[in-house]
C-alpha positions as a Python dict, from the first residue, in 0.01 Angstrom:
ca = {
    (1, 'X'): (0, 0, 0),
    (2, 'X'): (261, 191, -1),
    (3, 'X'): (404, 167, -337),
    (4, 'X'): (89, 259, -486),
    (5, 'X'): (44, 555, -272),
    (6, 'X'): (366, 671, -388),
    (7, 'X'): (306, 604, -726),
    (8, 'X'): (36, 844, -670),
    (9, 'X'): (171, 1064, -545),
    (10, 'X'): (417, 1093, -765),
    (11, 'X'): (224, 1137, -1104),
    (12, 'X'): (-20, 1403, -945),
    (13, 'X'): (335, 1553, -856),
    (14, 'X'): (422, 1537, -1193),
    (15, 'X'): (52, 1685, -1336),
    (16, 'X'): (69, 1971, -1108),
    (17, 'X'): (437, 2068, -1197),
    (18, 'X'): (287, 2031, -1614),
    (19, 'X'): (5, 2310, -1543),
    (20, 'X'): (281, 2523, -1323),
    (21, 'X'): (539, 2500, -1633),
    (22, 'X'): (245, 2666, -1837),
    (23, 'X'): (156, 2962, -1580),
    (24, 'X'): (304, 3203, -1801),
    (25, 'X'): (137, 3139, -2078),
    (26, 'X'): (-196, 3148, -1917),
    (27, 'X'): (-110, 3452, -1773),
    (28, 'X'): (-6, 3610, -2052),
    (29, 'X'): (-410, 3476, -2204),
    (30, 'X'): (-566, 3617, -1879),
    (31, 'X'): (-448, 3992, -1980),
    (32, 'X'): (-536, 3940, -2367),
    (33, 'X'): (-141, 3894, -2470),
    (34, 'X'): (-181, 3605, -2688),
    (35, 'X'): (108, 3680, -2900),
    (36, 'X'): (333, 3678, -2563),
    (37, 'X'): (138, 3344, -2483),
    (38, 'X'): (258, 3200, -2777),
    (39, 'X'): (602, 3300, -2702),
    (40, 'X'): (582, 3181, -2366),
    (41, 'X'): (398, 2862, -2459),
    (42, 'X'): (733, 2772, -2786),
    (43, 'X'): (997, 2896, -2423),
    (44, 'X'): (828, 2609, -2290),
    (45, 'X'): (852, 2389, -2539),
    (46, 'X'): (1221, 2413, -2604),
    (47, 'X'): (1275, 2463, -2242),
    (48, 'X'): (1141, 2114, -2199),
    (49, 'X'): (1054, 1916, -2523),
    (50, 'X'): (898, 1571, -2320),
    (51, 'X'): (641, 1842, -2270),
    (52, 'X'): (516, 1864, -2647),
    (53, 'X'): (212, 1653, -2690),
    (54, 'X'): (135, 1637, -2330),
    (55, 'X'): (-250, 1670, -2270),
    (56, 'X'): (-147, 2043, -2072),
    (57, 'X'): (57, 2116, -2355),
    (58, 'X'): (-195, 2060, -2660),
    (59, 'X'): (-460, 2222, -2508),
    (60, 'X'): (-270, 2587, -2437),
    (61, 'X'): (-173, 2489, -2759),
    (62, 'X'): (-565, 2535, -2876),
    (63, 'X'): (-662, 2802, -2619),
    (64, 'X'): (-405, 3028, -2822),
    (65, 'X'): (-513, 2953, -3195),
    (66, 'X'): (-881, 2989, -3118),
    (67, 'X'): (-769, 3363, -3002),
    (68, 'X'): (-579, 3347, -3347),
    (69, 'X'): (-893, 3215, -3575),
    (70, 'X'): (-1097, 3437, -3507),
    (71, 'X'): (-927, 3745, -3495),
    (72, 'X'): (-934, 3878, -3815),
    (73, 'X'): (-576, 4055, -3845),
    (74, 'X'): (-431, 3759, -3652),
    (75, 'X'): (-583, 3498, -3861),
    (76, 'X'): (-391, 3624, -4120),
    (77, 'X'): (-88, 3645, -4018),
    (78, 'X'): (-121, 3226, -3804),
    (79, 'X'): (-347, 3084, -4096),
    (80, 'X'): (-232, 2702, -4006),
    (81, 'X'): (-472, 2840, -3688),
    (82, 'X'): (-754, 2596, -3753),
    (83, 'X'): (-539, 2301, -3840),
    (84, 'X'): (-379, 2362, -3500),
    (85, 'X'): (-702, 2376, -3341),
    (86, 'X'): (-849, 2075, -3513),
    (87, 'X'): (-603, 1803, -3504),
    (88, 'X'): (-490, 1849, -3116),
    (89, 'X'): (-849, 1834, -3007),
    (90, 'X'): (-890, 1481, -3216),
    (91, 'X'): (-565, 1396, -2977),
    (92, 'X'): (-751, 1527, -2698),
    (93, 'X'): (-1066, 1334, -2708),
    (94, 'X'): (-940, 1023, -2849),
    (95, 'X'): (-760, 990, -2543),
    (96, 'X'): (-874, 865, -2197),
    (97, 'X'): (-708, 1149, -2009),
    (98, 'X'): (-741, 1384, -2236),
    (99, 'X'): (-1073, 1362, -2217),
    (100, 'X'): (-1094, 1349, -1820),
    (101, 'X'): (-870, 1700, -1855),
    (102, 'X'): (-1092, 1856, -2149),
    (103, 'X'): (-1366, 1847, -1917),
    (104, 'X'): (-1217, 1935, -1597),
    (105, 'X'): (-1098, 2290, -1770),
    (106, 'X'): (-1454, 2333, -1918),
    (107, 'X'): (-1636, 2261, -1576),
    (108, 'X'): (-1363, 2519, -1391),
    (109, 'X'): (-1478, 2747, -1756),
    (110, 'X'): (-1120, 2828, -1769),
    (111, 'X'): (-1023, 3052, -2061),
    (112, 'X'): (-1331, 3010, -2244),
    (113, 'X'): (-1177, 2664, -2239),
    (114, 'X'): (-1538, 2557, -2491),
    (115, 'X'): (-1416, 2809, -2779),
    (116, 'X'): (-1136, 2549, -2972),
    (117, 'X'): (-1478, 2315, -2979),
    (118, 'X'): (-1698, 2543, -3070),
    (119, 'X'): (-1496, 2669, -3330),
    (120, 'X'): (-1484, 2354, -3513),
    (121, 'X'): (-1798, 2304, -3488),
    (122, 'X'): (-1853, 2651, -3615),
    (123, 'X'): (-1638, 2605, -3923),
    (124, 'X'): (-1709, 2216, -4018),
    (125, 'X'): (-2121, 2325, -4025),
    (126, 'X'): (-2057, 2622, -4286),
    (127, 'X'): (-1828, 2382, -4462),
    (128, 'X'): (-2146, 2101, -4465),
    (129, 'X'): (-2345, 2394, -4614),
    (130, 'X'): (-2091, 2508, -4887),
    (131, 'X'): (-2025, 2151, -5006),
    (132, 'X'): (-2395, 2067, -4976),
    (133, 'X'): (-2502, 2370, -5231),
    (134, 'X'): (-2192, 2303, -5429),
    (135, 'X'): (-2369, 1940, -5475),
    (136, 'X'): (-2094, 1759, -5297),
    (137, 'X'): (-2277, 1583, -5086),
    (138, 'X'): (-1950, 1294, -4998),
    (139, 'X'): (-1809, 1596, -4847),
    (140, 'X'): (-2125, 1809, -4720),
    (141, 'X'): (-2172, 1439, -4487),
    (142, 'X'): (-1841, 1425, -4349),
    (143, 'X'): (-1859, 1805, -4244),
    (144, 'X'): (-2149, 1813, -4131),
    (145, 'X'): (-2076, 1448, -3875),
    (146, 'X'): (-1790, 1679, -3793),
    (147, 'X'): (-1975, 1950, -3668),
    (148, 'X'): (-2225, 1659, -3504),
    (149, 'X'): (-1886, 1530, -3310),
    (150, 'X'): (-1786, 1824, -3199),
    (151, 'X'): (-2117, 2006, -3058),
    (152, 'X'): (-2223, 1663, -2911),
    (153, 'X'): (-1890, 1756, -2677),
    (154, 'X'): (-2022, 2082, -2546),
    (155, 'X'): (-2406, 2038, -2566),
    (156, 'X'): (-2364, 1650, -2450),
    (157, 'X'): (-2127, 1717, -2153),
    (158, 'X'): (-2311, 2040, -2049),
    (159, 'X'): (-2034, 2244, -2052),
    (160, 'X'): (-2247, 2555, -2179),
    (161, 'X'): (-2532, 2702, -2008),
    (162, 'X'): (-2836, 2555, -2200),
    (163, 'X'): (-3109, 2286, -2186),
    (164, 'X'): (-2985, 2179, -2554),
    (165, 'X'): (-2898, 1774, -2579),
    (166, 'X'): (-2748, 1795, -2939),
    (167, 'X'): (-2776, 2067, -3278),
    (168, 'X'): (-3063, 1908, -3429),
    (169, 'X'): (-2993, 2128, -3748),
    (170, 'X'): (-2607, 2005, -3726),
    (171, 'X'): (-2792, 1590, -3745),
    (172, 'X'): (-3050, 1720, -3973),
    (173, 'X'): (-2778, 1798, -4216),
    (174, 'X'): (-2580, 1523, -4223),
    (175, 'X'): (-2823, 1239, -4233),
    (176, 'X'): (-2968, 1468, -4550),
    (177, 'X'): (-2663, 1437, -4644),
    (178, 'X'): (-2578, 1115, -4611),
    (179, 'X'): (-2921, 1038, -4795),
    (180, 'X'): (-2789, 1243, -5118),
    (181, 'X'): (-2480, 1042, -5118),
    (182, 'X'): (-2629, 723, -5106),
    (183, 'X'): (-2478, 584, -4740),
    (184, 'X'): (-2823, 522, -4629),
    (185, 'X'): (-2691, 337, -4348),
    (186, 'X'): (-2547, 658, -4197),
    (187, 'X'): (-2800, 800, -4290),
    (188, 'X'): (-3069, 649, -4068),
    (189, 'X'): (-2836, 660, -3770),
    (190, 'X'): (-2860, 1016, -3810),
    (191, 'X'): (-3255, 972, -3874),
    (192, 'X'): (-3340, 798, -3613),
    (193, 'X'): (-3124, 963, -3374),
    (194, 'X'): (-3372, 1279, -3403),
    (195, 'X'): (-3698, 1072, -3394),
    (196, 'X'): (-3585, 921, -3048),
    (197, 'X'): (-3439, 1215, -2877),
    (198, 'X'): (-3808, 1401, -2995),
    (199, 'X'): (-3524, 1700, -3042),
    (200, 'X'): (-3712, 1825, -3339),
    (201, 'X'): (-4098, 1997, -3318),
    (202, 'X'): (-4165, 1884, -3670),
    (203, 'X'): (-4033, 1540, -3744),
    (204, 'X'): (-4280, 1485, -4083),
    (205, 'X'): (-3970, 1528, -4281),
    (206, 'X'): (-3817, 1290, -4025),
    (207, 'X'): (-3970, 1043, -4108),
    (208, 'X'): (-3985, 1051, -4437),
    (209, 'X'): (-3577, 1074, -4580),
    (210, 'X'): (-3613, 823, -4289),
    (211, 'X'): (-3841, 510, -4425),
    (212, 'X'): (-3690, 648, -4754),
    (213, 'X'): (-3399, 500, -4640),
    (214, 'X'): (-3467, 228, -4514),
    (215, 'X'): (-3628, 138, -4821),
    (216, 'X'): (-3316, 97, -4969),
    (217, 'X'): (-3130, -128, -4720),
    (218, 'X'): (-3456, -353, -4660),
    (219, 'X'): (-3493, -399, -4278),
    (220, 'X'): (-3789, -530, -4225),
    (221, 'X'): (-3822, -529, -3830),
    (222, 'X'): (-3679, -163, -3810),
    (223, 'X'): (-3937, 12, -4099),
    (224, 'X'): (-4200, -175, -3920),
    (225, 'X'): (-4087, -48, -3579),
    (226, 'X'): (-4026, 388, -3776),
    (227, 'X'): (-4392, 345, -3923),
    (228, 'X'): (-4588, 298, -3627),
    (229, 'X'): (-4365, 531, -3500),
    (230, 'X'): (-4447, 756, -3762),
    (231, 'X'): (-4813, 681, -3745),
    (232, 'X'): (-4799, 835, -3343),
    (233, 'X'): (-4594, 1058, -3364),
    (234, 'X'): (-4743, 1262, -3767),
    (235, 'X'): (-5087, 1099, -3705),
    (236, 'X'): (-5210, 1310, -4031),
    (237, 'X'): (-4973, 1212, -4228),
    (238, 'X'): (-5067, 848, -4158),
    (239, 'X'): (-5213, 779, -4603),
    (240, 'X'): (-4834, 841, -4677),
    (241, 'X'): (-4694, 625, -4406),
    (242, 'X'): (-4906, 324, -4583),
    (243, 'X'): (-4805, 472, -4895),
    (244, 'X'): (-4407, 418, -4778),
    (245, 'X'): (-4547, 47, -4640),
    (246, 'X'): (-4692, -11, -4993),
    (247, 'X'): (-4374, 129, -5147),
    (248, 'X'): (-4185, -143, -4912),
    (249, 'X'): (-4362, -478, -4963),
    (250, 'X'): (-4342, -351, -5324),
    (251, 'X'): (-3957, -328, -5326),
    (252, 'X'): (-3867, -616, -5041),
    (253, 'X'): (-4034, -843, -5034),
    (254, 'X'): (-4058, -1138, -5256),
    (255, 'X'): (-4408, -1263, -5474),
    (256, 'X'): (-4425, -1541, -5185),
    (257, 'X'): (-4402, -1315, -4942),
    (258, 'X'): (-4638, -1086, -5091),
    (259, 'X'): (-4857, -1387, -5127),
    (260, 'X'): (-4859, -1506, -4755),
    (261, 'X'): (-4846, -1114, -4648),
    (262, 'X'): (-5194, -1017, -4831),
    (263, 'X'): (-5364, -1404, -4744),
    (264, 'X'): (-5279, -1292, -4353),
    (265, 'X'): (-5384, -903, -4412),
    (266, 'X'): (-5804, -1026, -4547),
    (267, 'X'): (-5808, -1292, -4347),
    (268, 'X'): (-5786, -999, -4073),
    (269, 'X'): (-6024, -763, -4245),
    (270, 'X'): (-5776, -488, -4188),
    (271, 'X'): (-5702, -386, -4559),
    (272, 'X'): (-5841, -76, -4727),
    (273, 'X'): (-5985, 1, -5068),
    (274, 'X'): (-5629, 92, -5164),
    (275, 'X'): (-5423, -180, -5050),
    (276, 'X'): (-5661, -445, -5167),
    (277, 'X'): (-5607, -259, -5509),
    (278, 'X'): (-5225, -267, -5423),
    (279, 'X'): (-5187, -623, -5398),
    (280, 'X'): (-5404, -693, -5670),
    (281, 'X'): (-5147, -460, -5896),
    (282, 'X'): (-4890, -674, -5745),
    (283, 'X'): (-4991, -988, -5821),
    (284, 'X'): (-5111, -896, -6157),
    (285, 'X'): (-4764, -775, -6236),
    (286, 'X'): (-4673, -1136, -6325),
    (287, 'X'): (-4538, -1260, -6599),
    (288, 'X'): (-4785, -1519, -6858),
    (289, 'X'): (-4487, -1763, -6875),
    (290, 'X'): (-4459, -1763, -6491),
    (291, 'X'): (-4514, -2145, -6373),
    (292, 'X'): (-4748, -2009, -6110),
    (293, 'X'): (-4867, -1718, -6349),
    (294, 'X'): (-5220, -1868, -6221),
    (295, 'X'): (-5216, -1895, -5902),
    (296, 'X'): (-5078, -1484, -5887),
    (297, 'X'): (-5327, -1372, -6139),
    (298, 'X'): (-5617, -1550, -5926),
    (299, 'X'): (-5509, -1366, -5605),
    (300, 'X'): (-5503, -1008, -5847),
    (301, 'X'): (-5823, -1101, -5911),
    (302, 'X'): (-5906, -1191, -5589),
    (303, 'X'): (-5788, -849, -5459),
    (304, 'X'): (-5940, -597, -5717),
    (305, 'X'): (-6290, -787, -5653),
    (306, 'X'): (-6271, -728, -5298),
    (307, 'X'): (-6204, -336, -5427),
    (308, 'X'): (-6539, -303, -5658),
    (309, 'X'): (-6709, -461, -5350),
    (310, 'X'): (-6603, -150, -5154),
    (311, 'X'): (-6636, 34, -5458),
    (312, 'X'): (-6852, -13, -5716),
    (313, 'X'): (-6743, 316, -5945),
    (314, 'X'): (-6373, 172, -5922),
    (315, 'X'): (-6419, 123, -6291),
    (316, 'X'): (-5999, 51, -6264),
    (317, 'X'): (-6033, -210, -6037),
    (318, 'X'): (-6358, -445, -6233),
    (319, 'X'): (-6123, -347, -6577),
    (320, 'X'): (-5815, -562, -6416),
    (321, 'X'): (-6050, -811, -6341),
    (322, 'X'): (-6161, -873, -6700),
    (323, 'X'): (-5795, -785, -6806),
    (324, 'X'): (-5678, -1049, -6538),
    (325, 'X'): (-5914, -1339, -6710),
    (326, 'X'): (-5860, -1257, -7056),
    (327, 'X'): (-5486, -1318, -7014),
    (328, 'X'): (-5620, -1664, -6863),
    (329, 'X'): (-5820, -1727, -7192),
    (330, 'X'): (-5505, -1620, -7405),
    (331, 'X'): (-5293, -1866, -7228),
    (332, 'X'): (-5515, -2164, -7344),
    (333, 'X'): (-5600, -1982, -7641),
    (334, 'X'): (-5298, -2068, -7757),
    (335, 'X'): (-5294, -2388, -7597),
    (336, 'X'): (-5552, -2486, -7800),
    (337, 'X'): (-5408, -2294, -8121),
    (338, 'X'): (-5095, -2518, -8052),
    (339, 'X'): (-5273, -2785, -8073),
    (340, 'X'): (-5432, -2786, -8402),
    (341, 'X'): (-5165, -2695, -8528),
    (342, 'X'): (-5062, -3030, -8407),
    (343, 'X'): (-5348, -3182, -8540),
    (344, 'X'): (-5195, -3026, -8862),
    (345, 'X'): (-4840, -3151, -8918),
    (346, 'X'): (-5051, -3482, -8800),
    (347, 'X'): (-5241, -3448, -9083),
    (348, 'X'): (-5015, -3352, -9281),
    (349, 'X'): (-4721, -3625, -9233),
    (350, 'X'): (-5001, -3878, -9205),
    (351, 'X'): (-4844, -4162, -9409),
    (352, 'X'): (-4931, -4396, -9671),
    (353, 'X'): (-5190, -4659, -9553),
    (354, 'X'): (-5044, -4990, -9650),
    (355, 'X'): (-5249, -5180, -9960),
    (356, 'X'): (-5395, -5515, -9739),
    (357, 'X'): (-5667, -5473, -9572),
    (358, 'X'): (-5626, -5560, -9222),
    (359, 'X'): (-5252, -5380, -9179),
    (360, 'X'): (-5487, -5040, -9329),
    (361, 'X'): (-5685, -5107, -9060),
    (362, 'X'): (-5462, -5117, -8801),
    (363, 'X'): (-5293, -4857, -8913),
    (364, 'X'): (-5621, -4612, -8982),
    (365, 'X'): (-5688, -4688, -8592),
    (366, 'X'): (-5355, -4652, -8482),
    (367, 'X'): (-5388, -4289, -8650),
    (368, 'X'): (-5735, -4244, -8530),
    (369, 'X'): (-5581, -4313, -8147),
    (370, 'X'): (-5362, -4047, -8215),
    (371, 'X'): (-5569, -3749, -8344),
    (372, 'X'): (-5802, -3839, -8082),
    (373, 'X'): (-5515, -3784, -7774),
    (374, 'X'): (-5412, -3447, -7944),
    (375, 'X'): (-5855, -3364, -8016),
    (376, 'X'): (-5912, -3453, -7603),
    (377, 'X'): (-5673, -3188, -7469),
    (378, 'X'): (-5871, -2918, -7615),
    (379, 'X'): (-6163, -3128, -7499),
    (380, 'X'): (-5985, -3030, -7139),
    (381, 'X'): (-5941, -2713, -7249),
    (382, 'X'): (-6301, -2593, -7286),
    (383, 'X'): (-6483, -2589, -6983),
    (384, 'X'): (-6237, -2385, -6827),
    (385, 'X'): (-6134, -2130, -7103),
    (386, 'X'): (-6534, -2043, -7114),
    (387, 'X'): (-6465, -2019, -6772),
    (388, 'X'): (-6274, -1741, -6784),
    (389, 'X'): (-6377, -1600, -7123),
    (390, 'X'): (-6711, -1509, -6918),
    (391, 'X'): (-6499, -1426, -6639),
    (392, 'X'): (-6319, -1127, -6865),
    (393, 'X'): (-6679, -1066, -7010),
    (394, 'X'): (-6836, -965, -6729),
    (395, 'X'): (-6568, -790, -6543),
    (396, 'X'): (-6504, -592, -6850),
    (397, 'X'): (-6818, -533, -6901),
    (398, 'X'): (-6843, -381, -6526),
    (399, 'X'): (-6578, -76, -6559),
    (400, 'X'): (-6728, -16, -6949),
    (401, 'X'): (-7083, 36, -6737),
    (402, 'X'): (-6903, 278, -6534),
    (403, 'X'): (-6809, 522, -6802),
    (404, 'X'): (-7014, 421, -7149),
    (405, 'X'): (-7253, 720, -7007),
    (406, 'X'): (-7030, 1009, -6954),
    (407, 'X'): (-7038, 1296, -7164),
    (408, 'X'): (-6637, 1319, -7125),
    (409, 'X'): (-6394, 1093, -7055),
    (410, 'X'): (-6053, 1136, -6872),
    (411, 'X'): (-5718, 1022, -7041),
    (412, 'X'): (-5776, 665, -6846),
    (413, 'X'): (-6046, 629, -6906),
    (414, 'X'): (-6061, 683, -7274),
    (415, 'X'): (-5814, 413, -7233),
    (416, 'X'): (-5998, 167, -7045),
    (417, 'X'): (-6298, 244, -7260),
    (418, 'X'): (-6155, 158, -7587),
    (419, 'X'): (-6008, -142, -7456),
    (420, 'X'): (-6310, -301, -7336),
    (421, 'X'): (-6478, -252, -7667),
    (422, 'X'): (-6210, -449, -7807),
    (423, 'X'): (-6124, -727, -7583),
    (424, 'X'): (-6515, -729, -7595),
    (425, 'X'): (-6561, -773, -7950),
    (426, 'X'): (-6300, -1027, -7962),
    (427, 'X'): (-6443, -1269, -7679),
    (428, 'X'): (-6790, -1212, -7890),
    (429, 'X'): (-6609, -1322, -8168),
    (430, 'X'): (-6485, -1591, -8008),
    (431, 'X'): (-6802, -1683, -7832),
    (432, 'X'): (-6963, -1635, -8155),
    (433, 'X'): (-6723, -1911, -8394),
    (434, 'X'): (-6802, -2156, -8090),
    (435, 'X'): (-7181, -2113, -8201),
    (436, 'X'): (-7124, -2125, -8575),
    (437, 'X'): (-7374, -2433, -8699),
    (438, 'X'): (-7417, -2565, -8355),
    (439, 'X'): (-7689, -2370, -8152),
    (440, 'X'): (-7837, -2065, -8395),
    (441, 'X'): (-8000, -1851, -8135),
    (442, 'X'): (-7648, -1831, -7943),
    (443, 'X'): (-7454, -1701, -8260),
    (444, 'X'): (-7730, -1491, -8337),
    (445, 'X'): (-7688, -1315, -7974),
    (446, 'X'): (-7324, -1288, -7989),
    (447, 'X'): (-7325, -1209, -8324),
    (448, 'X'): (-7527, -889, -8203),
    (449, 'X'): (-7257, -788, -7961),
    (450, 'X'): (-7018, -832, -8131),
    (451, 'X'): (-7142, -605, -8374),
    (452, 'X'): (-7222, -335, -8105),
    (453, 'X'): (-6855, -363, -7946),
    (454, 'X'): (-6656, -351, -8276),
    (455, 'X'): (-6868, -25, -8406),
    (456, 'X'): (-6759, 119, -8078),
    (457, 'X'): (-6361, 80, -8183),
    (458, 'X'): (-6366, 420, -8371),
    (459, 'X'): (-6543, 601, -8049),
    (460, 'X'): (-6259, 574, -7793),
    (461, 'X'): (-5976, 631, -8027),
}
């Protein structure tokens, strides 16, 4: 214990002696003779070179040059003052003893000991504005980030007579600059800090930028956390936060995740008309050559049906359902065409039948079996293709009926009207051909419908 005490005594004695070494520097500063203070400082380091780099030396040199830096005449005489201040402070704040030392000096309010820190903060802040205005966002972000670090020192450590704990503007501009530089992770840290500390009165813009960044990083847990928080803190903007949620789902979820999420939310009856429409659009974007096209197309139709139930004037929902059925019809119709072509190829490439009656009978039976197997494929398709055709006609007609009697159509309404009459003409032509020579009454009915919609084609051009 005695040995430990003696070591401690030696350390305290050395520290006291170092402080005494700079007494003349301190005195010169107190009476406003800053250049004399520098002269005394230089003499001390010449006499005792071992003091260079100590916390005392770094501190007093920073104080001296902080006076130079803010004086219009002396700043020109000592142009490297800011660099000296910055380098010294970095050494102090990145060292445990240095941090302890500057905290003690700040609490003692010795010779405006917070000034060098405020000067680094101010210059960095102004540099950040300059770089930002020049669209140099990486440089702006780094400058604003430095201003945040230094304001955190004199605000966060309670050096100043203020209740502020951070400079919210510096944090905000730092976050925005990082965002514009596509450094989304750093931007998120800054925006989260503003929100979590409730440092700003109006958080709408902060939430807006934070959610944009989280969409880029695809962090589901954090994104969902702040969507909930945004709705609580800024309830008037709830439609915007929900729009961000939909964008997040669209950009980050796999198609299977979207499917499972919609099934879950639909079962909970928690979706709005806009939500159902959103999911309908998501599933309608699946390509027709996707192996699960039928599954997602059916789900798209189901979502749009919910929309139309909620709002029977939603022309787009009805039309999209009709298009969904129409796309399924096209797929099946292509299969029928493929099968017909296969029948034609079989007939075209049919080899000559044997002359022997017995062999010919066997040959004809085998060939008929081939033809029947292909024809059977089309018979299997007949029922589902009728379902798709009828479904498309039903929903495209509903969409068309919403707008057909309007005197003046908007651009989107005109597009839907034009495509609706073309689809209906195509489908009634299909049904007319199916009834040809089999059911005259049905043929006449479908022929009349075809002519109605075919004649409307030019009206909506």
